[in-house]
C-alpha positions in Angstrom: 113.5 26.4 34.4 112.8 26.2 38.2 110.7 29.4 38.0 108.7 28.1 35.0 108.2 24.7 36.8 106.7 26.3 39.9 104.5 28.7 37.9 103.1 26.0 35.6 102.6 23.7 38.6 100.7 26.4 40.4 98.6 27.1 37.3 97.9 23.4 36.9 96.6 23.2 40.5 93.9 25.7 39.3 92.5 23.0 37.0 90.1 21.4 39.4 87.2 21.0 37.0 86.6 21.1 33.3 87.4 24.7 32.7 88.0 25.7 29.1 89.7 29.0 30.1 92.1 27.3 32.4 92.9 24.6 29.9 93.4 27.2 27.2 95.7 29.2 29.5 97.8 26.1 30.3 97.9 25.1 26.6 99.2 28.6 25.7 101.8 28.4 28.5 103.0 25.1 27.1 103.2 26.6 23.6 105.1 29.6 24.8 107.5 27.4 26.8 108.1 24.5 24.3 111.8 24.5 25.4 110.4 23.1 28.8 108.1 20.6 27.0 109.4 17.5 28.9 108.8 19.4 32.1 105.3 20.3 31.1 104.6 16.7 30.2 106.1 15.5 33.5 104.0 17.9 35.6 100.8 17.0 33.8 101.4 13.2 34.1 102.2 13.7 37.8 99.1 15.7 38.4 96.9 13.0 36.7 98.4 10.3 38.9 98.2 12.2 42.1 95.0 14.3 41.7 91.7 13.3 43.2 89.5 11.4 40.7 87.3 14.4 39.7 90.4 16.3 38.7 92.0 13.6 36.5 89.6 14.0 33.6 90.1 17.8 33.2 93.9 17.1 33.3 93.5 14.6 30.5 91.5 17.2 28.6 94.5 19.5 29.0 96.8 16.7 27.7 94.5 16.3 24.7 94.4 20.1 24.1 98.2 20.3 24.1 98.7 17.4 21.7 96.0 18.5 19.3 96.7 22.2 19.2 100.5 22.3 19.6 101.8 19.2 18.1 105.6 19.5 17.8 107.4 17.3 20.3 104.4 17.1 22.7 102.8 14.0 21.2 106.1 12.1 21.3 106.7 13.2 24.9 103.2 12.2 26.1 103.3 8.9 24.1 106.0 7.5 26.4 103.6 7.2 29.4 100.3 7.5 27.7 99.0 4.1 28.6 100.0 4.4 32.3 98.6 7.9 32.4 95.2 6.7 31.1 95.2 3.6 33.4 95.9 5.9 36.4 92.7 7.9 35.6 90.6 4.9 34.4 91.1 2.7 37.4 89.6 5.1 39.9 86.9 6.4 37.6 83.1 6.0 38.0 81.0 4.8 35.1 80.4 8.3 33.6 84.0 9.2 33.8 85.0 5.9 32.1 82.7 6.7 29.2 84.3 10.2 29.0 87.8 8.7 29.0 86.8 6.2 26.3 85.6 9.1 24.1 88.7 11.0 24.8 90.9 8.0 23.9 89.2 7.5 20.6 89.9 11.1 19.5 93.6 10.3 19.6 93.4 7.8 16.8 94.8 10.2 14.2 97.8 11.1 16.4 98.9 7.9 18.1 99.5 4.4 16.7 96.6 2.0 17.3 98.6 -0.3 19.5 99.0 2.4 22.1 95.4 3.2 22.2 94.1 -0.3 22.8 
């Protein structure tokens, strides 16, 4: 697991802007390594909390991609800290980023209970 963690963390560091190829690659890695799902979730949540503001939104797009494309345990694993993860991104966001975050949040209505998305 240590090798996977360091590889995924390094790949996650490449996500510095909204790059569909990088997001797709990270989503595929998450799919191929579902047995490390809790580690994938931890690394993404950690990145969102610690990254500079312009990087937070692309990381949330990754979170969204994994949830919507892979399903499985990922929605459950992300649900535990979803509110705190969004708050970490929202608090530091400018007006445009907040609008993008709101749009992203509303796309999760079919996956997460309404009380989580409020």
